[in-house]
Structures are given as C-alpha cells and as structure tokens.
C-alpha positions in Angstrom: -34.6 13.6 88.0 -31.8 15.5 89.7 -32.0 19.2 90.5 -29.5 21.6 92.0 -29.5 25.2 92.9 -26.3 27.2 92.9 -25.2 30.7 93.8 -27.3 33.5 92.3 -30.2 31.3 90.9 -33.6 30.2 92.2 -34.7 26.6 92.3 -38.4 26.6 93.3 -37.8 23.4 95.4 -39.7 25.0 98.3 -39.0 24.7 102.1 -36.6 27.6 102.2 -34.9 27.0 98.9 -36.2 29.9 96.9 -32.8 31.6 97.2 -30.2 29.8 95.0 -27.5 30.6 97.5 -28.8 27.7 99.7 -27.2 24.9 97.7 -30.2 22.6 97.6 -30.1 19.4 95.6 -33.1 17.2 95.0 -33.1 13.6 93.8 -36.4 12.0 92.6 -37.1 8.5 91.3 -40.6 7.5 90.3 -42.1 4.3 88.9 -45.4 3.6 87.3 -46.6 0.5 85.6 -50.2 -0.6 85.3 -51.9 -0.3 88.7 -48.7 0.3 90.7 -47.0 3.7 91.2 -44.2 4.7 93.6 -42.0 7.7 94.2 -39.0 8.5 96.3 -37.8 12.2 96.7 -34.7 13.1 98.7 -33.9 16.8 99.2 -30.4 17.6 100.4 -30.4 21.1 102.0 -26.5 21.2 102.3 -25.4 24.0 104.5 -28.8 25.7 105.1 -29.3 24.4 108.7 -32.2 22.4 107.5 -32.3 18.6 107.9 -32.5 16.6 104.7 -36.0 15.6 103.7 -37.1 12.1 102.5 -40.5 11.5 101.0 -41.8 8.1 99.9 -45.2 7.4 98.4 -46.9 4.5 96.7 -50.4 3.7 95.3 -52.1 0.6 94.0 -55.3 0.7 91.8 -57.5 -2.3 92.5 -60.0 -1.3 89.9 -62.8 -0.8 92.4 -60.6 1.3 94.7 -57.3 3.0 94.7 -55.1 2.8 97.8 -52.4 5.3 98.5 -49.8 5.8 101.3 -47.0 8.3 101.8 -44.4 9.3 104.4 -42.3 12.4 104.8 -39.4 13.0 107.3 -37.1 15.9 107.8 -37.0 19.2 105.9 -36.9 21.3 109.1 -34.3 23.0 111.3 -31.7 20.7 112.8 -33.2 20.8 116.3 -36.8 20.2 115.0 -38.8 17.2 113.9 -41.6 17.0 111.3 -42.6 13.4 110.4 -45.8 12.8 108.5 -47.6 9.7 107.3 -50.7 9.9 105.0 -53.0 7.3 103.7 -56.1 7.3 101.5 -58.7 5.1 99.7 -60.7 6.4 96.7 -63.8 4.5 95.5 -65.3 5.7 92.2 -68.9 4.7 91.7 -70.2 6.1 88.4 -70.6 9.8 88.7 -69.8 9.7 92.5 -66.4 9.2 94.1 -66.1 8.5 97.8 -62.7 9.1 99.5 -61.5 8.4 103.0 -58.1 9.2 104.4 -55.9 10.2 107.2 -52.7 11.9 108.3 -50.5 11.6 111.3 -47.9 14.3 112.1 -45.3 14.2 114.9 -43.4 17.5 115.5 -40.8 18.8 117.9 -39.3 22.2 118.0 -40.3 25.0 115.7 -41.9 23.8 112.4 -43.1 26.3 109.8 -42.7 29.1 112.3 -44.8 27.6 115.0 -43.4 26.0 118.2 -45.2 22.7 118.5 -44.3 19.5 120.2 -46.6 16.5 119.9 -48.6 14.3 117.7 -51.6 15.3 115.6 -53.9 12.9 113.7 -56.7 13.7 111.3 -59.2 11.6 109.4 -61.5 12.7 106.7 -64.3 11.7 104.3 -65.0 13.2 101.0 -67.8 12.9 98.4 -67.6 14.1 94.9 -70.5 14.1 92.4 -69.9 14.9 88.8 -73.0 16.8 87.4 -71.2 17.2 84.1 -67.7 17.1 82.7 -67.0 20.6 84.1 -69.3 20.9 87.1 -69.1 18.9 90.4 -70.6 19.1 93.9 -68.0 18.3 96.5 -68.4 17.7 100.3 -65.6 17.0 102.7 -65.4 16.6 106.5 -62.4 16.0 108.7 -61.7 15.9 112.4 -58.4 16.3 114.2 -57.1 15.0 117.6 -53.9 15.6 119.4 -51.6 18.4 120.5 -52.2 21.5 118.3 -50.8 25.0 118.6 -53.3 27.7 119.7 -52.9 29.4 116.3 -54.4 26.4 114.5 -56.8 24.9 117.0 -59.4 23.9 114.5 -60.6 20.4 115.5 -63.4 19.8 112.9 -64.0 21.2 109.4 -66.9 20.5 107.0 -67.1 22.0 103.6 -69.7 21.8 100.7 -69.1 23.6 97.5 -70.0 23.7 93.8 -66.9 23.5 91.5 -67.0 24.7 87.9 -64.1 24.4 85.5 -63.9 26.7 82.5 
C-alpha cells in the first residue's frame, strides 16, 4: 500500500499528519502465509520537521503459542529519539488465554509533548477467560522500570474487568 497526503486534504496517518499540508507519504508491505506474518511500514514526513518512522513486525504461530515481535524507530522531531521494541507470547488453552509480553522504549528530547531522556522497560501478564462467545473476564498486570517523566510515574498497574460484546 502507498498513501500520500497533499495540500488541502487529510490523511489520517497520525503522528502530526492530520493536516494534508504536511506532505506525508506512507509505504506499507505485509506478508502472511500459514503461521508466518510480517509487516514493514515506512512513513516519510517530508518537510514537517519530523524524522521518518520505520516500523517492522513479525509473528509466528506455533499452534500451542503465538510469538510476536516488533520495532519502531523515528516519527519524532529531528532533535528527538523514540525507539521502541515490543514482544509477546500468547498461549490459548481452551476457554483461557495466557499472554506475556514486554516493551522497551528509549527516548531523547521531547516526545509526544513530554521532555524525557532515558530508557523505560515494562513487562506484563494477562489472563483472559471466555465465559461465552460474547462475555469474557480479563485480568492484566504490568510493571515498569526506568526513567519516567513525573507526569507518567505509574510503575505498576493491575486491572480486572468483565467484557461484554453486543
């Protein structure tokens, strides 16, 4: 897929590209065959003062578990850095699915309006139990370590909720 926004239109590409005057182009290639899936996404922000963003992701379904990884670099102001790596493993067991995953983010300069320099890592665990086709009970917990800005100093989060689809 190739997308482009020109003068006077909107693109919906995100990261500052809602105004079509930005001259944003996006190139996406994806592959999926059997248990393997991969995707590359390159966003060219042209003259917006934003560095180009490259995202790469891949997954492999082993049958008993699905393993996924991804990486994103760029997409911020020229003097900033926002590199992210994510990974996850999902284990379906009948009505229950167990997931474990993590993310590592290295930033420098002002990213999404917050001045932050450092590295943040987070790991999490999730449990999902399907009570029916439309009702699930879900629990997740995650903890974070590293340099975090004061506005987002949450180090641990645990949630339990009932989800109903209509």
